[in-house]
N, C-alpha and C positions, 0 to 999 in steps of 0.2 A: 145561560151565557153570562148574565150579570154577576152571578155568584162565583163564576170562575175567575173573575178579575181579582178579588182579594186573595184568592189562593195563588194566583200567578204572582202577585206582588210579594206575598210572603215567601214564596219559593225563590224568587229572584233576589230578595233581600238576603236570605241565608246563603245562597250561592255566591253572591258578591262578597259577603262577609267572610265566607270560607276562603275565597281566593285572596282577599286583602289581609287576612289575619297575620301572616308573617311580617308584612310591612307595618301594620298597625302595632303589633307587639314590639317591634323594634323602635318605632318613633315615639310610642307612649310609654315605653319601658315597662310593659305588662309582664307579670310573672305568669307561670303556668296556670295557677289557680285563677287569676284574673282573666286569662284567656278563656278558660272554661266558663266563667260567669258571663263573659261577653257573648259567647256562643249560645249558652243555654238559658239565660234569664228571660229572653223573649218567649220561648216555648213554655216555661214555667208559668209566667203571668198570663199568657194567652189561655192555657188550659184551665187555669183557675177561674177565669172570667167567662168561660163558654156558656155555662148554664145561666149565669146572671145576665149576660148580655142577650141571650135568647129570650129570656123573660122580659127584659126591658124593650127589646125590639117588638115584642107582641103588644106592649102597652103604648109605645110612642110611634111605632111604625118602622119597618125594616129599612125603608128607603132613607128616612132621615138619619137613622143610626149609621147606615152604610156611608152616606155622604159626609157626615160629621167625622166618622172614623177615618175615612180617606183623607180628609183635610188635615186632621190631627196627625195622621201617619206621615203625610208629606212634610209638614212643618217640623215635626220631631226628627225626621230623617235628616233635614238640613242642620238642625242643632247637633245631632249625633255625628254628622260629617265633620264638624268643626270642634269636636271634643278635644280638650287639652290634657285629660288624664284618663286612666282606665276606669276610675270610679264614675266620672262623668259619662263615659260611654256606656257603662253598665246601667246607670240610672236612666239614660235616654232609651236604651234598648228595653228596659223594664216598662217604661211609659209607652213604648211602641206597641206593647202587647195589650194595652188597655184601650178599648174603643171609647171615644168620648161622645156621649149623647148631646144633642143640641137642646 
């Protein structure tokens, strides 16, 4: 049950972003390529760190890593919500894909 929570958060994140993308692209004046980066960079970074973070969680503990990652995800989500440019949003979404160990 505990491991279902991060999956639910990630799926809610992509669903909300998909619905908000037309308004985001209009207000941030994002081109088609930038819209693709906004949608896809999270998955690229997350898939790149899966094995690394699995090894790290074996060393420092999965609970610590999960809690630190959830805290970082929440704070970075707030920063991403107040992005002023497409590049800032892409950078925030990239950082959302990296779990932060404590």
